[in-house]
C-alpha positions as a Python dict, from the first residue, in 0.01 Angstrom:
ca = {
    (1, 'M'): (0, 0, 0),
    (2, 'R'): (102, 361, -7),
    (3, 'A'): (116, 592, 296),
    (4, 'I'): (243, 936, 390),
    (5, 'T'): (581, 884, 559),
    (6, 'I'): (815, 1129, 740),
    (7, 'P'): (1175, 1010, 669),
    (8, 'E'): (1306, 1319, 852),
    (9, 'P'): (1113, 1580, 1068),
    (10, 'G'): (1066, 1913, 910),
    (11, 'G'): (827, 2135, 727),
    (12, 'P'): (533, 2019, 501),
    (13, 'E'): (781, 1902, 245),
    (14, 'A'): (895, 1632, 493),
    (15, 'L'): (573, 1434, 399),
    (16, 'V'): (647, 1167, 140),
    (17, 'W'): (389, 947, -37),
    (18, 'S'): (563, 605, -24),
    (19, 'E'): (514, 236, -80),
    (20, 'V'): (507, 68, 265),
    (21, 'P'): (403, -276, 395),
    (22, 'D'): (42, -349, 460),
    (23, 'P'): (-71, -327, 817),
    (24, 'V'): (-67, -656, 1016),
    (25, 'L'): (-426, -726, 1160),
    (26, 'G'): (-432, -794, 1519),
    (27, 'E'): (-683, -957, 1752),
    (28, 'R'): (-999, -750, 1795),
    (29, 'E'): (-902, -537, 1502),
    (30, 'V'): (-1056, -464, 1155),
    (31, 'L'): (-869, -364, 837),
    (32, 'V'): (-1009, -56, 667),
    (33, 'D'): (-959, 33, 311),
    (34, 'V'): (-919, 410, 358),
    (35, 'A'): (-1131, 648, 153),
    (36, 'A'): (-1038, 965, 342),
    (37, 'G'): (-853, 1101, 634),
    (38, 'A'): (-856, 1429, 817),
    (39, 'V'): (-573, 1664, 901),
    (40, 'N'): (-531, 1773, 1265),
    (41, 'R'): (-281, 1988, 1438),
    (42, 'A'): (-132, 1688, 1618),
    (43, 'D'): (-35, 1574, 1270),
    (44, 'L'): (167, 1890, 1220),
    (45, 'L'): (347, 1824, 1544),
    (46, 'Q'): (426, 1472, 1451),
    (47, 'R'): (571, 1588, 1117),
    (48, 'R'): (806, 1824, 1320),
    (49, 'G'): (912, 1540, 1536),
    (50, 'F'): (734, 1650, 1847),
    (51, 'Y'): (449, 1409, 1893),
    (52, 'D'): (528, 1050, 1839),
    (53, 'P'): (251, 787, 1800),
    (54, 'P'): (190, 562, 2105),
    (55, 'P'): (399, 252, 2123),
    (56, 'G'): (262, -20, 1890),
    (57, 'S'): (62, 225, 1675),
    (58, 'S'): (99, 305, 1307),
    (59, 'P'): (404, 526, 1250),
    (60, 'Y'): (221, 725, 991),
    (61, 'P'): (16, 1050, 1075),
    (62, 'G'): (-364, 1063, 1073),
    (63, 'L'): (-596, 1041, 1385),
    (64, 'E'): (-919, 960, 1194),
    (65, 'C'): (-1039, 817, 882),
    (66, 'S'): (-1330, 671, 680),
    (67, 'G'): (-1348, 376, 445),
    (68, 'R'): (-1472, 23, 407),
    (69, 'I'): (-1402, -295, 612),
    (70, 'A'): (-1159, -517, 419),
    (71, 'A'): (-1080, -783, 679),
    (72, 'I'): (-1203, -868, 1028),
    (73, 'G'): (-972, -1000, 1302),
    (74, 'T'): (-1035, -1268, 1559),
    (75, 'G'): (-1267, -1163, 1850),
    (76, 'V'): (-1463, -894, 1659),
    (77, 'S'): (-1837, -910, 1639),
    (78, 'G'): (-2094, -668, 1495),
    (79, 'W'): (-1922, -569, 1173),
    (80, 'T'): (-1914, -726, 827),
    (81, 'L'): (-1694, -702, 523),
    (82, 'G'): (-1774, -401, 314),
    (83, 'D'): (-1929, -201, 592),
    (84, 'E'): (-1874, 175, 545),
    (85, 'V'): (-1721, 310, 860),
    (86, 'C'): (-1525, 590, 1014),
    (87, 'A'): (-1274, 543, 1294),
    (88, 'L'): (-1085, 725, 1567),
    (89, 'L'): (-708, 636, 1534),
    (90, 'A'): (-385, 644, 1727),
    (91, 'G'): (-208, 697, 1388),
    (92, 'G'): (-214, 561, 1031),
    (93, 'G'): (-497, 761, 875),
    (94, 'Y'): (-262, 912, 596),
    (95, 'A'): (-257, 565, 416),
    (96, 'E'): (-455, 341, 186),
    (97, 'K'): (-511, 74, 459),
    (98, 'V'): (-517, 92, 846),
    (99, 'A'): (-577, -161, 1116),
    (100, 'V'): (-825, -24, 1388),
    (101, 'P'): (-930, -159, 1716),
    (102, 'A'): (-1289, -256, 1676),
    (103, 'G'): (-1400, -40, 1968),
    (104, 'Q'): (-1283, 274, 1782),
    (105, 'L'): (-1512, 208, 1484),
    (106, 'L'): (-1830, 396, 1399),
    (107, 'P'): (-2078, 345, 1119),
    (108, 'V'): (-2101, 616, 857),
    (109, 'P'): (-2405, 810, 962),
    (110, 'K'): (-2724, 780, 756),
    (111, 'G'): (-2730, 1071, 510),
    (112, 'L'): (-2364, 1138, 517),
    (113, 'D'): (-2124, 1042, 228),
    (114, 'L'): (-1816, 827, 296),
    (115, 'V'): (-1561, 1100, 247),
    (116, 'T'): (-1727, 1359, 462),
    (117, 'A'): (-1750, 1101, 744),
    (118, 'A'): (-1368, 1128, 789),
    (119, 'A'): (-1427, 1471, 948),
    (120, 'L'): (-1627, 1328, 1241),
    (121, 'P'): (-1442, 1084, 1469),
    (122, 'E'): (-1168, 1301, 1631),
    (123, 'V'): (-1377, 1617, 1670),
    (124, 'T'): (-1685, 1449, 1801),
    (125, 'A'): (-1491, 1234, 2043),
    (126, 'T'): (-1281, 1523, 2164),
    (127, 'V'): (-1582, 1751, 2210),
    (128, 'W'): (-1819, 1503, 2367),
    (129, 'S'): (-1559, 1362, 2609),
    (130, 'N'): (-1436, 1698, 2735),
    (131, 'V'): (-1743, 1924, 2719),
    (132, 'F'): (-1995, 1670, 2820),
    (133, 'M'): (-1845, 1367, 2987),
    (134, 'V'): (-1586, 1565, 3188),
    (135, 'A'): (-1724, 1931, 3214),
    (136, 'H'): (-2092, 1826, 3214),
    (137, 'L'): (-2225, 2115, 3005),
    (138, 'R'): (-2590, 2154, 3082),
    (139, 'P'): (-2894, 2327, 2911),
    (140, 'G'): (-2894, 2703, 2985),
    (141, 'E'): (-2526, 2727, 3068),
    (142, 'T'): (-2275, 2932, 2873),
    (143, 'L'): (-2000, 2756, 2675),
    (144, 'L'): (-1684, 2952, 2555),
    (145, 'V'): (-1507, 2793, 2264),
    (146, 'H'): (-1163, 2914, 2165),
    (147, 'G'): (-1087, 2879, 1804),
    (148, 'G'): (-1450, 2866, 1713),
    (149, 'A'): (-1382, 2827, 1345),
    (150, 'S'): (-1151, 2531, 1373),
    (151, 'G'): (-1277, 2165, 1328),
    (152, 'I'): (-1313, 2125, 1706),
    (153, 'G'): (-1469, 2460, 1737),
    (154, 'T'): (-1736, 2422, 1468),
    (155, 'M'): (-1839, 2086, 1620),
    (156, 'A'): (-1837, 2237, 1973),
    (157, 'I'): (-2073, 2513, 1865),
    (158, 'Q'): (-2326, 2281, 1720),
    (159, 'L'): (-2329, 2029, 2000),
    (160, 'G'): (-2348, 2307, 2266),
    (161, 'K'): (-2647, 2455, 2082),
    (162, 'A'): (-2797, 2103, 2040),
    (163, 'V'): (-2823, 2060, 2415),
    (164, 'G'): (-2963, 2408, 2484),
    (165, 'A'): (-2636, 2591, 2594),
    (166, 'R'): (-2550, 2952, 2505),
    (167, 'V'): (-2223, 2951, 2300),
    (168, 'A'): (-1956, 3213, 2293),
    (169, 'V'): (-1653, 3174, 2043),
    (170, 'T'): (-1324, 3349, 1980),
    (171, 'A'): (-1184, 3373, 1619),
    (172, 'G'): (-945, 3593, 1446),
    (173, 'S'): (-1151, 3753, 1163),
    (174, 'A'): (-1496, 3887, 1093),
    (175, 'E'): (-1521, 3621, 819),
    (176, 'K'): (-1455, 3336, 1058),
    (177, 'L'): (-1693, 3484, 1327),
    (178, 'A'): (-1963, 3510, 1067),
    (179, 'R'): (-1921, 3139, 994),
    (180, 'C'): (-1952, 3064, 1364),
    (181, 'A'): (-2272, 3270, 1379),
    (182, 'E'): (-2413, 3061, 1094),
    (183, 'L'): (-2359, 2746, 1313),
    (184, 'G'): (-2537, 2903, 1595),
    (185, 'A'): (-2278, 3085, 1801),
    (186, 'D'): (-2445, 3353, 2019),
    (187, 'I'): (-2153, 3565, 2137),
    (188, 'L'): (-1879, 3646, 1880),
    (189, 'I'): (-1534, 3767, 1996),
    (190, 'D'): (-1246, 3872, 1775),
    (191, 'Y'): (-953, 3782, 1982),
    (192, 'R'): (-727, 4024, 1789),
    (193, 'T'): (-932, 4338, 1897),
    (194, 'Q'): (-1145, 4222, 2194),
    (195, 'D'): (-1074, 4093, 2547),
    (196, 'F'): (-1265, 3777, 2571),
    (197, 'V'): (-1292, 3799, 2956),
    (198, 'D'): (-1469, 4138, 2922),
    (199, 'E'): (-1688, 4032, 2643),
    (200, 'V'): (-1805, 3704, 2817),
    (201, 'R'): (-1865, 3887, 3135),
    (202, 'A'): (-2071, 4160, 2953),
    (203, 'A'): (-2284, 3907, 2770),
    (204, 'T'): (-2352, 3707, 3083),
    (205, 'G'): (-2439, 3998, 3320),
    (206, 'G'): (-2098, 3958, 3491),
    (207, 'A'): (-2141, 3578, 3554),
    (208, 'G'): (-1892, 3438, 3315),
    (209, 'A'): (-1866, 3109, 3122),
    (210, 'D'): (-1977, 2791, 3284),
    (211, 'V'): (-1755, 2573, 3060),
    (212, 'I'): (-1450, 2694, 2861),
    (213, 'L'): (-1299, 2457, 2588),
    (214, 'D'): (-946, 2582, 2539),
    (215, 'I'): (-685, 2499, 2279),
    (216, 'M'): (-422, 2763, 2387),
    (217, 'G'): (-293, 2631, 2720),
    (218, 'A'): (-57, 2856, 2905),
    (219, 'K'): (-128, 3179, 2723),
    (220, 'Y'): (-486, 3187, 2815),
    (221, 'L'): (-474, 3004, 3152),
    (222, 'E'): (-494, 3319, 3375),
    (223, 'R'): (-767, 3485, 3169),
    (224, 'N'): (-958, 3172, 3134),
    (225, 'V'): (-985, 3138, 3508),
    (226, 'K'): (-1111, 3506, 3532),
    (227, 'A'): (-1374, 3430, 3270),
    (228, 'L'): (-1502, 3132, 3449),
    (229, 'A'): (-1836, 3154, 3633),
    (230, 'V'): (-1882, 3022, 3988),
    (231, 'N'): (-1867, 2650, 3966),
    (232, 'G'): (-1717, 2688, 3614),
    (233, 'R'): (-1509, 2423, 3439),
    (234, 'L'): (-1212, 2483, 3221),
    (235, 'A'): (-1122, 2195, 2977),
    (236, 'V'): (-773, 2229, 2825),
    (237, 'I'): (-727, 2034, 2511),
    (238, 'G'): (-448, 2212, 2330),
    (239, 'L'): (-122, 2386, 2400),
    (240, 'Q'): (-78, 2621, 2110),
    (241, 'G'): (0, 2905, 2354),
    (242, 'G'): (257, 2714, 2559),
    (243, 'V'): (278, 2456, 2831),
    (244, 'K'): (367, 2644, 3147),
    (245, 'G'): (143, 2902, 3297),
    (246, 'E'): (74, 3053, 3644),
    (247, 'L'): (-251, 2935, 3806),
    (248, 'D'): (-409, 3154, 4086),
    (249, 'L'): (-538, 2886, 4322),
    (250, 'G'): (-714, 3147, 4534),
    (251, 'K'): (-920, 3262, 4240),
    (252, 'L'): (-997, 2905, 4147),
    (253, 'L'): (-1106, 2839, 4512),
    (254, 'S'): (-1325, 3140, 4534),
    (255, 'K'): (-1517, 3023, 4231),
    (256, 'R'): (-1532, 2662, 4322),
    (257, 'A'): (-1408, 2600, 3984),
    (258, 'A'): (-1216, 2310, 3802),
    (259, 'V'): (-938, 2285, 3562),
    (260, 'T'): (-896, 1970, 3354),
    (261, 'A'): (-643, 1882, 3089),
    (262, 'T'): (-684, 1578, 2857),
    (263, 'S'): (-553, 1421, 2537),
    (264, 'L'): (-726, 1159, 2324),
    (265, 'R'): (-442, 990, 2153),
    (266, 'Q'): (-264, 846, 2444),
    (267, 'R'): (-563, 703, 2626),
    (268, 'P'): (-605, 328, 2679),
    (269, 'L'): (-806, 138, 2428),
    (270, 'E'): (-1098, 73, 2673),
    (271, 'E'): (-1127, 446, 2749),
    (272, 'K'): (-1124, 534, 2372),
    (273, 'A'): (-1387, 265, 2314),
    (274, 'A'): (-1603, 409, 2586),
    (275, 'I'): (-1588, 752, 2435),
    (276, 'V'): (-1671, 619, 2089),
    (277, 'A'): (-1964, 430, 2234),
    (278, 'A'): (-2087, 752, 2394),
    (279, 'V'): (-2041, 938, 2068),
    (280, 'R'): (-2248, 685, 1884),
    (281, 'E'): (-2520, 701, 2137),
    (282, 'H'): (-2545, 1067, 2176),
    (283, 'V'): (-2402, 1245, 1877),
    (284, 'W'): (-2480, 1015, 1575),
    (285, 'P'): (-2850, 1066, 1608),
    (286, 'L'): (-2797, 1438, 1581),
    (287, 'V'): (-2582, 1395, 1289),
    (288, 'E'): (-2848, 1166, 1115),
    (289, 'A'): (-3114, 1416, 1205),
    (290, 'G'): (-2916, 1699, 1040),
    (291, 'T'): (-2895, 1899, 1361),
    (292, 'V'): (-2514, 1850, 1367),
    (293, 'R'): (-2291, 1830, 1062),
    (294, 'P'): (-1924, 1826, 994),
    (295, 'V'): (-1787, 2142, 842),
    (296, 'V'): (-1536, 2056, 561),
    (297, 'D'): (-1336, 2343, 431),
    (298, 'R'): (-1147, 2172, 143),
    (299, 'T'): (-1025, 1824, 32),
    (300, 'F'): (-683, 1721, -121),
    (301, 'P'): (-558, 1398, -271),
    (302, 'M'): (-346, 1207, 0),
    (303, 'E'): (-29, 1254, -200),
    (304, 'R'): (-71, 1631, -168),
    (305, 'A'): (-82, 1619, 219),
    (306, 'A'): (191, 1886, 224),
    (307, 'E'): (-56, 2144, 80),
    (308, 'A'): (-319, 2040, 333),
    (309, 'H'): (-64, 2095, 617),
    (310, 'R'): (10, 2444, 489),
    (311, 'V'): (-353, 2537, 501),
    (312, 'L'): (-372, 2438, 862),
    (313, 'E'): (-48, 2624, 939),
    (314, 'D'): (-175, 2941, 781),
    (315, 'S'): (-511, 2902, 957),
    (316, 'T'): (-704, 3003, 641),
    (317, 'H'): (-957, 2723, 688),
    (318, 'V'): (-1292, 2694, 858),
    (319, 'G'): (-1370, 2344, 988),
    (320, 'K'): (-1192, 2032, 867),
    (321, 'V'): (-934, 1976, 586),
    (322, 'L'): (-957, 1621, 431),
    (323, 'L'): (-719, 1389, 238),
    (324, 'T'): (-865, 1128, -5),
    (325, 'T'): (-730, 820, -156),
    (326, 'D'): (-793, 643, -491),
    (327, 'T'): (-1061, 428, -299),
    (328, 'A'): (-1269, 752, -257),
    (329, 'A'): (-1228, 848, -628),
    (330, 'A'): (-1335, 498, -729),
    (331, 'S'): (-1660, 509, -514),
    (332, 'D'): (-1781, 859, -665),
}
C-alpha cells in the first residue's frame, strides 16, 4: 500500500507519499480500506518530530479516517466486510489501509457521504468527552469555545446549541466569526481586537462562562480562570499558547471552579472505546437528523498532504481539511 511517511522531521515538504508494507491485523481489530482522512494539528506536530504515536501504533500520521471494512480480526463481532465506517485512530489515517481497534469504529451516519464522514471521529470524540463527559455542560449554561472556526470549534458550537447552551466563540476575523454565527454561536469575539474576558462577562451580566473549551493552554490560562463563572469548568485540550502558565488557586477556590487537561491519542483502548460508544449514542442521532453536521473547508488528494498542512498552518480554513485516496475517487 501507499502511505504518507516522514523520513526526516521538518516542514510540509517532509511528507512523502511512499510504498510501505500493509498493516498486520491484530486481535479485535479490523482492516479498513481508507477513502479519506482528516488533517489535525497533532499531525503537524508529528511531522515536526514533536508528537510521536503511542507505542505499537502506526508510524504514519492521521488520527481519523473513513472507508470500508476489508478484513475482520479474531474476536470482533457486529461488523461485516464492506461496511462503510469511520474511525478514531492513534495514527495511520494518511494511508490506503489502516488497522483499527474495533471499539474505535463508527458506522457512517445515514445521510452522510463516505468522504465527509472522515471529518467526524476526532472532533466528536474530543468535544463530547471534554465538554459533556468531563465538564458536564447543561442546558441554559454558557459555553466559551476558543478557536470557534476550527474543526473542534465548529463541532463544539453545534453540540452546545443542540443541548440548549448559549455559545460564545473567539476567532481571528470577521469572516470566521460570521461562519460561527451561521452555526449558531451567540456571542462573537474577535480575539485580535477584543478581550474575551470582558466580552463574556458583559454578555452574561457579569457571571462568566460555565464551561470553557481551550486550545491555547498557558497563554490563556489566567484569563480563562477570570472568565469562568462560579462553579465553572475549564477544559484544556491544546497547547498552542505554551505549556507553562501561572494558576491563581485563590481565584479558582473562590469560584469553586475546576481545571482539567486531557488528550485523546494516548488514552487506553478501553477509554477510547467508551468515548466512541458515547459519541455513537448521543452525537450520531444528531448528525443523522441534520442537527449537527461536519464542516469541511476543502479536500486534497492524499499525495498532496503537504498542501493541506500549509492550509492548517496558515489558519485560512474554517472547519476540517480532508485527504482522499483512490478508493474515494473510485466510489464517486
